[in-house]
C-alpha positions in Angstrom: 124.4 106.7 88.6 123.1 109.0 91.3 119.4 108.5 92.2 117.1 111.0 93.8 113.9 109.8 95.5 110.8 111.6 96.8 108.3 109.5 98.6 110.8 107.1 100.2 108.7 106.5 103.3 105.7 105.1 101.4 105.2 101.5 100.4 106.5 101.9 96.9 109.3 104.3 98.0 110.6 101.9 100.6 110.8 99.1 98.0 112.5 101.4 95.5 115.1 102.6 98.0 115.9 99.1 99.1 116.4 97.9 95.5 118.4 101.0 94.5 120.8 100.4 97.4 121.4 96.8 96.2 121.8 97.8 92.6 125.4 98.2 91.6 124.5 100.6 88.8 123.7 103.2 91.4 126.5 104.7 93.4 124.4 107.0 95.6 120.8 107.2 96.6 119.6 110.6 97.9 116.2 110.8 99.5 114.0 113.8 100.4 111.7 113.0 103.4 109.7 114.8 106.0 110.9 112.4 108.7 114.2 110.4 109.0 114.4 106.9 107.6 115.1 103.9 109.8 117.6 102.4 107.5 121.3 103.2 107.1 123.6 102.5 104.2 126.9 103.9 103.0 125.2 104.7 99.7 122.2 106.5 101.3 122.0 110.2 101.8 118.9 111.5 103.6 117.7 115.1 103.5 114.9 115.8 106.0 113.1 118.8 104.4 110.0 121.0 104.6 108.4 120.5 101.2 106.5 123.7 101.6 109.8 125.6 101.4 111.5 124.5 98.2 114.0 127.4 98.4 115.6 125.6 101.3 116.3 122.3 99.5 116.0 122.7 95.8 119.7 123.1 95.3 120.2 119.6 96.8 118.2 117.9 93.9 121.2 117.0 91.9 121.7 113.7 90.3 121.2 111.5 87.2 117.7 110.2 87.6 114.8 111.4 89.8 112.1 109.1 91.1 108.8 110.5 92.3 106.5 108.2 94.2 105.2 110.6 96.8 101.5 110.4 97.7 98.8 110.3 100.3 95.2 109.3 100.7 92.2 111.6 101.2 91.6 110.0 104.5 95.2 110.5 105.8 95.4 114.1 104.3 92.1 115.1 105.8 90.8 117.2 102.9 91.1 117.5 99.1 93.2 120.6 99.5 95.7 118.9 101.8 95.9 115.9 99.5 96.6 118.1 96.5 99.4 119.8 98.3 101.2 116.4 98.7 100.2 114.7 95.5 100.5 117.7 93.2 102.3 120.7 94.7 105.2 118.9 96.5 105.8 116.6 93.5 105.8 119.5 91.0 108.2 121.6 93.1 110.5 118.6 93.2 110.3 118.1 89.5 111.0 121.8 88.9 114.1 121.6 91.1 115.3 118.6 89.2 114.9 120.3 85.9 116.6 123.5 87.1 119.6 121.3 88.3 119.8 119.5 84.9 118.6 116.1 86.0 117.9 114.5 82.6 115.8 111.5 83.6 112.5 111.7 85.5 110.4 108.7 86.6 106.9 109.4 87.9 104.4 107.2 89.6 100.9 108.4 88.5 97.7 106.3 88.6 95.4 104.2 86.4 92.8 106.4 84.9 94.7 109.7 85.4 93.2 112.2 83.1 92.8 116.0 83.2 89.2 115.7 82.1 88.2 113.2 84.7 85.2 113.9 87.0 87.0 112.1 89.8 89.1 114.4 91.9 92.1 112.0 92.4 92.2 111.0 88.7 92.0 114.6 87.5 94.7 115.7 89.9 97.0 112.9 88.8 96.3 113.8 85.1 97.2 117.4 85.8 100.5 116.4 87.4 101.4 114.3 84.4 100.9 117.2 82.1 102.8 119.7 84.3 105.8 117.3 84.6 105.7 116.6 80.9 105.8 120.4 80.2 109.1 120.7 82.1 110.7 119.0 79.1 113.1 116.6 80.7 115.3 114.8 78.2 113.5 111.6 79.3 110.3 111.1 81.2 108.7 107.8 82.1 105.3 107.7 83.7 103.9 104.6 85.4 100.2 104.2 85.8 99.5 101.4 88.2 96.1 100.3 89.4 95.5 98.6 92.7 98.8 98.3 94.6 99.7 95.3 96.7 101.6 96.7 99.7 103.7 94.5 102.0 102.1 94.2 105.4 99.3 96.6 104.5 97.0 97.7 107.3 94.4 99.0 104.9 91.5 96.6 105.4 89.7 97.6 102.2 92.8 97.4 100.1 93.7 93.9 101.4 90.1 92.6 100.8 89.9 94.2 97.4 93.2 92.7 96.4 92.0 89.2 97.5 88.8 89.6 95.5 90.6 90.7 92.4 93.1 87.9 92.7 90.3 85.4 92.9 88.6 86.9 89.9 92.0 86.7 88.0 92.1 83.0 88.6 88.8 82.7 86.9 90.1 84.7 84.0 88.2 87.9 85.0 89.5 91.5 85.5 93.0 90.6 84.3 93.6 94.2 83.4 93.1 95.1 87.0 95.6 92.6 88.4 97.0 93.8 91.8 100.5 95.1 91.4 103.1 94.4 94.2 105.0 97.5 95.1 108.3 95.5 94.7 107.4 94.8 91.0 106.6 98.5 90.5 109.9 99.5 92.0 111.8 97.1 89.8 110.0 98.4 86.7 110.9 102.0 87.7 114.6 101.1 88.1 114.6 99.3 84.7 113.1 102.3 83.1 115.9 104.5 84.4 118.5 102.2 82.7 117.0 102.4 79.3 119.0 104.8 77.1 116.5 106.8 75.3 114.9 110.3 75.1 111.4 111.5 75.1 108.1 110.9 76.9 106.7 107.4 77.5 103.8 106.0 79.6 103.8 102.5 81.1 100.2 101.3 81.7 99.3 98.6 84.2 99.2 95.8 81.8 102.9 96.4 80.8 104.4 97.1 84.2 104.8 93.4 85.0 106.7 92.6 81.8 108.7 95.9 82.2 109.9 94.7 85.6 111.1 91.4 84.1 113.4 93.1 81.5 117.0 92.2 81.8 118.9 95.5 81.6 
C-alpha cells in the first residue's frame, strides 16, 4: 500500500512514519510537511509544502490510505484563529485533496470530547473537523479520539506531570478511562485500522485504542 501522512513532524506523526517505514505492507510513505524531515529511507517521499496554497500540492495527494495527525497547541499557535488554521483548515484541505484523488481510506486523529456543541473551543473545533471529513464520504473513515498523549521525550512540563499523576491514580484503580496513551500505541492502532478491509465510518474511543493496537492484522 501507499501511505500519505500529514503531521509527520509531530510526536504521533513521527511514530507513525517510523512504523510505516518498517511495515512490509506499505511500499511507499509520502509525507507533506512544512519543513524537511531529518530521516531518510528508500520508501520515504517528502513534499515540503505551503499548506495555505493547496492548489500547489493537492495533485500530489495520491495513494491508498491517508493519515491525518496534524495539530498544534494554542500556546504554540499564538491565537485561536492561528490554531484553527492548522487544526481545521489545513487538515480539511488535505482531506478534500485525498477525496478528489480517489484515496479510499482516511484515518483521522481527533480528540477525546470532540463535539460540535462543546463550549470548549478546542473540543468544538475538533468536532467540526470530524463532521467535515465525514461529509466528504470516503469509502472508509476511521477517527481516533485519544485523551492525554504520552509523548517520547516530551518537554511539556504540565503534560509530563499530568501523565504521572494519572498513572499513579490508575494504579489505585482511579481514572482508568483517562489512561495516558503513548504515541507509539496510537500510531500502531492507526496502522492496524488501515489494514482492516471494511467500508463506512467508525470511531475508536480512548478505551479501545489500546486493544486496537494489539490486534494482529
